[in-house]
N, C-alpha and C positions, 0 to 999 in steps of 0.2 A: 636209592640207597644217594646222599649228597657225597660219598666218597667215590661211589662207583659213577658217578656224573662228572667227576672232577679228574678221572682219568680218561675222559673224553672217550670212549666207546660207542663205535658208531655203527650203524647196519649199512650204512654206505659206503665204510671203507672199514672192513672187518679187519682184524689182526691176521697175523700169518698163522698156519695149523699148530703151530708148537706154542704159538703165544698163548693160547687161553691156560693151559698146562700150567705155564710159570707164573701165569698170574696168581691162578688159584694157590699155587704153593708159597707165594709172597703175601697175599692177600685172601686170607679164607672166607672172609665174609662175604667173598663171592660166592660160596659155594650157593648162598641164598640167591643171589641174582645169575643162574645158569648161564653159561655160554655155551649155546649147542649149534655145531656145522654140521649141514649137511648139505653135500655137493657145494656148490658157491652162496649157498643161503647161509648167513649167520644170524641165529636168533638170541637176543639178552634179554633174562629172564624166561620166565614161564608162562606162555601164553597157549593153552590148550588148544584152543579155535586156530591158530595159526600154524601149530605143529602138527595137527592131525594130517593137514591134507599132504605135507612134506614126508610123513611116515606112513600113509595109506593108511 
């Protein structure tokens, strides 16, 4: 989504753990572009192949 890209969200520089909640509250359209944090990994968007190995 262009607005999500304009926020400069990066897999290499994930937001602090409380930041995703604030971002979703301020910009609800991000719900469609999930921010998933598992350990030190942060995923933006839903990619089943990328997510499955992380959740077992």
